[in-house]
C-alpha positions as CSV (number, residue, x, y, z in Angstrom):
1,M,97.0,98.5,73.1
2,T,99.1,95.8,74.9
3,N,97.6,93.1,77.1
4,E,99.1,94.8,80.1
5,Q,97.4,98.1,79.2
6,K,94.1,96.3,78.7
7,C,94.4,94.7,82.1
8,I,95.2,98.0,83.8
9,V,92.2,99.7,82.1
10,D,89.9,96.9,83.3
11,L,91.3,96.9,86.8
12,A,91.1,100.7,87.0
13,L,87.5,100.7,85.8
14,L,86.6,98.2,88.5
15,V,88.3,100.2,91.2
16,M,86.5,103.4,90.0
17,D,83.2,101.5,90.0
18,I,83.8,100.2,93.5
19,A,84.8,103.7,94.8
20,D,81.8,105.3,93.1
21,K,79.4,102.8,94.6
22,A,81.1,103.1,98.0
23,N,80.6,106.8,98.0
24,K,77.0,106.3,97.3
25,R,76.7,103.6,99.9
26,D,75.6,101.2,97.2
27,L,76.3,97.7,98.3
28,S,75.1,96.0,95.1
29,L,78.5,94.6,94.3
30,I,78.9,92.8,97.6
31,R,75.2,91.8,98.2
32,P,74.5,88.1,97.4
33,T,72.3,87.6,94.4
34,S,69.0,85.9,94.4
35,G,68.5,82.2,93.6
36,I,67.1,83.0,90.1
37,G,69.2,81.8,87.2
38,G,72.1,79.4,87.4
39,G,75.8,79.1,86.9
40,I,78.7,78.8,89.2
41,H,78.1,82.2,90.8
42,L,74.6,81.4,92.0
43,G,74.0,83.1,95.3
44,Q,77.3,84.9,95.3
45,P,77.8,88.7,95.1
46,P,78.5,90.2,91.7
47,I,82.1,91.1,92.7
48,C,82.8,87.3,92.6
49,R,81.7,87.1,89.0
50,I,83.5,90.3,88.0
51,S,86.8,89.1,89.6
52,D,86.5,85.7,87.9
53,E,86.0,87.4,84.6
54,L,89.1,89.6,85.1
55,F,91.2,86.5,85.9
56,D,89.8,84.7,82.9
57,K,90.5,87.6,80.6
58,H,93.9,88.8,82.1
59,G,95.0,85.8,84.3
60,D,98.4,85.5,82.6
61,V,99.2,89.2,83.0
62,I,98.1,89.3,86.6
63,H,100.0,86.1,87.4
64,D,103.2,87.4,85.8
65,A,102.9,90.7,87.8
66,L,102.3,88.9,91.1
67,R,105.3,86.6,90.4
68,A,107.5,89.5,89.5
69,K,106.5,91.2,92.8
70,E,107.4,88.0,94.7
71,V,110.8,87.9,93.0
72,D,111.4,91.6,93.8
73,E,110.6,91.0,97.5
74,E,112.8,88.0,97.7
75,N,115.7,89.9,96.1
76,Y,115.1,92.8,98.5
77,K,115.4,90.5,101.6
78,K,118.8,89.3,100.5
């Protein structure tokens, strides 16, 4: 599987998880965590940790895709 495909799978799983929890009115992904534990995500909702993990794992692929989108939009305006 290519890096792009792995990124798409991880992003799709995240979207499906968010959609499933939204249908169940489960706000656990956006509810701030307790002060127990440590780390840079202390007190932040789990979605912050999840998005940071995605960018750590697939940052290059995401950056390249966003940059390609910008280039396409600039070319479209011309």
